BAMAR-475554 format. One record per residue (C-alpha): x, y, z. Coordinates in Angstrom, 1 decimal, always signed. Layout:
! residues N
+--------+--------+--------+
!      X !      Y !      Z !
+--------+--------+--------+
!      X !      Y !      Z !
...
+--------+--------+--------+
END
This chain:
! residues 229
+--------+--------+--------+
!      X !      Y !      Z !
+--------+--------+--------+
!  -59.4 !  -64.4 !   -4.1 !
!  -58.7 !  -64.4 !   -7.8 !
!  -54.7 !  -63.9 !   -8.6 !
!  -53.0 !  -63.1 !  -11.8 !
!  -50.5 !  -65.9 !  -12.8 !
!  -47.8 !  -64.4 !  -15.1 !
!  -45.0 !  -65.9 !  -16.9 !
!  -41.5 !  -64.1 !  -16.8 !
!  -38.8 !  -65.2 !  -18.7 !
!  -35.2 !  -64.1 !  -18.4 !
!  -35.1 !  -64.1 !  -14.8 !
!  -31.4 !  -65.4 !  -13.4 !
!  -32.3 !  -63.5 !   -9.6 !
!  -34.8 !  -62.8 !   -7.1 !
!  -34.9 !  -60.4 !   -4.5 !
!  -37.4 !  -61.1 !   -2.0 !
!  -38.7 !  -58.7 !   +1.0 !
!  -38.9 !  -60.3 !   +4.6 !
!  -41.7 !  -58.8 !   +6.6 !
!  -45.5 !  -59.7 !   +5.1 !
!  -43.6 !  -61.8 !   +2.3 !
!  -41.9 !  -64.4 !   +4.1 !
!  -42.7 !  -63.8 !   +7.6 !
!  -45.5 !  -62.7 !   +9.5 !
!  -44.1 !  -60.6 !  +11.9 !
!  -46.9 !  -58.4 !  +12.6 !
!  -47.6 !  -60.2 !  +16.1 !
!  -43.9 !  -59.7 !  +17.2 !
!  -44.5 !  -55.7 !  +16.3 !
!  -47.4 !  -55.8 !  +18.5 !
!  -45.8 !  -57.3 !  +21.4 !
!  -42.8 !  -55.0 !  +21.1 !
!  -44.6 !  -52.0 !  +20.4 !
!  -46.9 !  -52.1 !  +23.3 !
!  -44.2 !  -52.9 !  +25.7 !
!  -42.4 !  -50.0 !  +24.5 !
!  -45.6 !  -48.0 !  +24.9 !
!  -46.0 !  -49.3 !  +28.4 !
!  -42.8 !  -47.7 !  +29.3 !
!  -43.7 !  -44.6 !  +28.1 !
!  -47.1 !  -44.4 !  +30.1 !
!  -49.0 !  -45.2 !  +26.7 !
!  -52.2 !  -47.4 !  +25.9 !
!  -51.5 !  -50.4 !  +24.0 !
!  -52.9 !  -50.3 !  +20.0 !
!  -54.5 !  -53.2 !  +18.6 !
!  -52.5 !  -55.3 !  +15.9 !
!  -54.6 !  -53.7 !  +12.9 !
!  -53.5 !  -50.3 !  +14.0 !
!  -49.7 !  -51.3 !  +14.0 !
!  -49.9 !  -53.7 !  +11.1 !
!  -50.7 !  -50.3 !   +8.9 !
!  -47.7 !  -48.8 !  +10.1 !
!  -45.2 !  -51.7 !   +8.9 !
!  -42.8 !  -51.5 !   +5.8 !
!  -41.2 !  -48.0 !   +5.6 !
!  -38.4 !  -48.8 !   +8.2 !
!  -38.3 !  -48.6 !  +12.1 !
!  -37.8 !  -45.0 !  +12.5 !
!  -40.9 !  -44.5 !  +10.7 !
!  -43.1 !  -47.2 !  +12.4 !
!  -41.8 !  -45.5 !  +15.9 !
!  -43.0 !  -42.0 !  +14.6 !
!  -46.1 !  -43.3 !  +13.3 !
!  -46.8 !  -45.0 !  +16.4 !
!  -45.8 !  -41.9 !  +18.5 !
!  -48.2 !  -40.1 !  +16.5 !
!  -51.6 !  -41.9 !  +17.6 !
!  -51.0 !  -40.0 !  +21.0 !
!  -48.7 !  -36.9 !  +20.1 !
!  -48.4 !  -33.9 !  +17.6 !
!  -45.3 !  -33.8 !  +15.5 !
!  -43.2 !  -31.7 !  +17.6 !
!  -43.9 !  -34.1 !  +20.7 !
!  -43.5 !  -37.2 !  +18.4 !
!  -39.7 !  -35.7 !  +17.9 !
!  -39.2 !  -35.0 !  +21.7 !
!  -39.9 !  -38.9 !  +22.5 !
!  -38.6 !  -40.5 !  +19.6 !
!  -35.3 !  -41.4 !  +20.9 !
!  -36.6 !  -42.7 !  +24.1 !
!  -39.3 !  -45.0 !  +22.2 !
!  -36.9 !  -46.3 !  +19.6 !
!  -34.4 !  -47.3 !  +22.3 !
!  -37.0 !  -48.9 !  +24.2 !
!  -38.5 !  -50.7 !  +21.2 !
!  -35.3 !  -52.0 !  +20.1 !
!  -34.6 !  -53.7 !  +23.5 !
!  -38.0 !  -55.2 !  +23.5 !
!  -37.9 !  -56.1 !  +19.9 !
!  -34.5 !  -57.8 !  +20.1 !
!  -35.6 !  -59.7 !  +23.4 !
!  -38.7 !  -61.5 !  +21.5 !
!  -37.4 !  -61.1 !  +18.0 !
!  -39.1 !  -64.2 !  +15.9 !
!  -41.0 !  -65.7 !  +19.0 !
!  -44.6 !  -64.5 !  +18.3 !
!  -44.0 !  -64.8 !  +14.1 !
!  -44.8 !  -67.6 !  +12.0 !
!  -43.9 !  -68.4 !   +8.0 !
!  -46.4 !  -67.7 !   +5.5 !
!  -47.3 !  -71.2 !   +3.3 !
!  -45.0 !  -72.8 !   +0.9 !
!  -42.3 !  -70.0 !   +1.9 !
!  -39.5 !  -73.1 !   +2.2 !
!  -40.9 !  -75.0 !   -0.7 !
!  -40.8 !  -71.5 !   -2.8 !
!  -37.5 !  -70.5 !   -1.8 !
!  -36.1 !  -74.2 !   -2.8 !
!  -37.8 !  -74.0 !   -6.0 !
!  -36.4 !  -70.8 !   -6.9 !
!  -32.6 !  -72.1 !   -6.1 !
!  -33.5 !  -75.2 !   -8.3 !
!  -34.4 !  -73.3 !  -11.3 !
!  -30.6 !  -71.9 !  -10.5 !
!  -31.6 !  -68.2 !   -9.7 !
!  -29.7 !  -66.4 !   -7.0 !
!  -31.4 !  -64.8 !   -4.2 !
!  -31.1 !  -62.0 !   -2.4 !
!  -33.5 !  -61.0 !   +0.7 !
!  -33.8 !  -57.2 !   +0.9 !
!  -35.6 !  -55.3 !   +3.9 !
!  -36.4 !  -52.4 !   +5.6 !
!  -36.0 !  -54.2 !   +8.7 !
!  -32.8 !  -53.3 !  +10.5 !
!  -30.3 !  -55.7 !   +9.7 !
!  -29.9 !  -56.4 !  +13.3 !
!  -33.1 !  -57.6 !  +13.6 !
!  -33.4 !  -59.2 !  +10.1 !
!  -30.2 !  -62.0 !  +10.2 !
!  -31.4 !  -63.3 !  +13.8 !
!  -34.9 !  -63.5 !  +12.1 !
!  -33.5 !  -65.3 !   +9.4 !
!  -31.5 !  -67.6 !  +11.3 !
!  -34.3 !  -68.4 !  +13.8 !
!  -36.9 !  -69.5 !  +10.8 !
!  -34.3 !  -71.2 !   +8.7 !
!  -34.2 !  -69.0 !   +5.9 !
!  -30.9 !  -67.7 !   +6.2 !
!  -29.1 !  -70.4 !   +4.2 !
!  -31.1 !  -69.3 !   +0.8 !
!  -29.7 !  -66.4 !   +0.4 !
!  -26.4 !  -65.1 !   -1.3 !
!  -27.4 !  -61.4 !   +0.3 !
!  -29.0 !  -59.8 !   +2.9 !
!  -29.4 !  -56.2 !   +2.9 !
!  -31.5 !  -54.4 !   +5.8 !
!  -33.0 !  -50.7 !   +6.0 !
!  -29.9 !  -49.6 !   +7.7 !
!  -27.2 !  -51.3 !   +5.5 !
!  -27.3 !  -48.7 !   +2.6 !
!  -27.7 !  -45.1 !   +2.6 !
!  -31.4 !  -45.5 !   +1.6 !
!  -34.3 !  -47.6 !   +1.8 !
!  -37.2 !  -49.0 !   -0.3 !
!  -39.1 !  -47.3 !   -2.1 !
!  -35.5 !  -46.0 !   -3.4 !
!  -34.2 !  -48.4 !   -5.7 !
!  -30.8 !  -48.3 !   -4.4 !
!  -31.2 !  -51.6 !   -2.4 !
!  -32.2 !  -53.3 !   -5.5 !
!  -29.6 !  -51.9 !   -7.8 !
!  -26.8 !  -52.7 !   -5.3 !
!  -28.1 !  -56.3 !   -5.4 !
!  -28.0 !  -56.2 !   -9.7 !
!  -24.5 !  -55.0 !   -9.3 !
!  -23.5 !  -57.1 !   -6.5 !
!  -25.0 !  -60.4 !   -9.0 !
!  -23.4 !  -58.7 !  -12.0 !
!  -27.2 !  -58.9 !  -13.4 !
!  -29.1 !  -56.3 !  -15.8 !
!  -32.0 !  -55.2 !  -13.7 !
!  -34.3 !  -56.6 !  -16.2 !
!  -33.0 !  -60.1 !  -15.2 !
!  -34.2 !  -59.6 !  -11.5 !
!  -37.7 !  -59.9 !  -10.2 !
!  -38.5 !  -58.5 !   -6.7 !
!  -40.9 !  -60.2 !   -4.8 !
!  -42.6 !  -58.6 !   -1.9 !
!  -46.1 !  -57.4 !   -0.3 !
!  -46.2 !  -53.6 !   -0.6 !
!  -45.8 !  -50.7 !   -3.0 !
!  -42.5 !  -50.3 !   -1.4 !
!  -41.2 !  -53.1 !   -3.1 !
!  -43.0 !  -52.6 !   -6.4 !
!  -42.0 !  -48.8 !   -6.5 !
!  -38.0 !  -50.0 !   -5.8 !
!  -38.4 !  -52.5 !   -8.5 !
!  -39.9 !  -50.1 !  -11.3 !
!  -37.5 !  -47.5 !  -10.2 !
!  -34.5 !  -49.8 !  -10.9 !
!  -35.8 !  -51.2 !  -13.8 !
!  -36.5 !  -54.9 !  -12.4 !
!  -40.0 !  -56.9 !  -12.5 !
!  -42.0 !  -57.4 !   -9.6 !
!  -44.6 !  -59.9 !   -8.4 !
!  -46.5 !  -58.9 !   -5.2 !
!  -48.3 !  -61.6 !   -2.6 !
!  -51.7 !  -60.7 !   -1.4 !
!  -51.5 !  -61.7 !   +2.3 !
!  -49.3 !  -59.1 !   +3.5 !
!  -49.3 !  -55.6 !   +5.0 !
!  -49.1 !  -52.9 !   +2.4 !
!  -49.7 !  -50.2 !   +5.0 !
!  -53.4 !  -51.5 !   +4.9 !
!  -54.4 !  -50.8 !   +1.4 !
!  -55.3 !  -53.3 !   -1.3 !
!  -52.1 !  -55.1 !   -3.1 !
!  -54.6 !  -54.9 !   -6.2 !
!  -54.1 !  -51.1 !   -6.9 !
!  -50.2 !  -51.6 !   -6.6 !
!  -48.5 !  -51.5 !  -10.1 !
!  -46.8 !  -54.7 !  -10.9 !
!  -46.1 !  -57.6 !  -13.2 !
!  -48.6 !  -59.9 !  -11.5 !
!  -49.8 !  -61.3 !   -8.1 !
!  -48.8 !  -64.6 !   -6.8 !
!  -50.3 !  -66.8 !   -3.9 !
!  -47.3 !  -67.6 !   -2.5 !
!  -43.7 !  -68.1 !   -3.3 !
!  -43.9 !  -71.4 !   -4.6 !
!  -46.4 !  -69.9 !   -7.0 !
!  -43.8 !  -67.5 !   -8.2 !
!  -41.3 !  -69.8 !   -8.6 !
!  -43.4 !  -71.7 !  -11.1 !
!  -43.8 !  -68.6 !  -12.9 !
!  -40.3 !  -67.8 !  -13.6 !
!  -37.9 !  -68.9 !  -16.3 !
!  -34.1 !  -67.9 !  -17.3 !
+--------+--------+--------+
END
C-alpha cells in the first residue's frame, strides 16, 4: 500500500487516538461483546462485524451491536442491561486480548524527543482507557488523557481537541491529531488542527484514503518523522 508522506511544520503538540491507532483492541471488544450477548441470549458476532461498529463511543457501540437483532425501539429496551453487562465483561478482560501496533513506543518517544507535548484523546470511557494505557506501558508518554466521557462531547465534535489546545496553551494550527478514522479527521478539521491518519485501524469499515486529512502515515514513528516545530 502506498502512503502519502507529508511534512508538517510549526507543530508543538500531538493529540493521539487510542483504539485502532495505538492499540489493536478489536479482540477485546470481540470477547466482551460476545460475553454480553451470551448474557442476553443472543448469538455471537464475528470480529469483522464488531470492528465496523467501533469508534463512536461505548453507547453507540452497544446500540449498533443490539441493532443486529432488534428494531430501534427494542434496542432501547435492552440497552441498559446490555451496557451494564458489557462494562462488567470489558473491565474484567481490558487489554488481555489486545496488542500494540508496530512502532507505537518508538513513535511516541520520537515525538517527545522532538519536544512535542502529547495528549491521548479517545472515545473510549476513561475507566477503560487509563488501565489500558497503563497495561501497555503508554500512559507515561502523555501529559493529558481524555476519554469519551471526560467532557460533554466526544469526537467527531471538536471540543476534546480544543480543550487540549487550551490546556497546552497552544493555537490549534500548532497541534496535529493522529488517528485511524473519520472521527479524528472531522474533529481536527473542525478544531482547526492538522490531522494525520494511519491506514491500519478501524474507520467503521471504510477506506481511510477517502477521509480528508493532511496525509497518511504508516506508523506513529513515520508520523514523528514528518513533523517539525
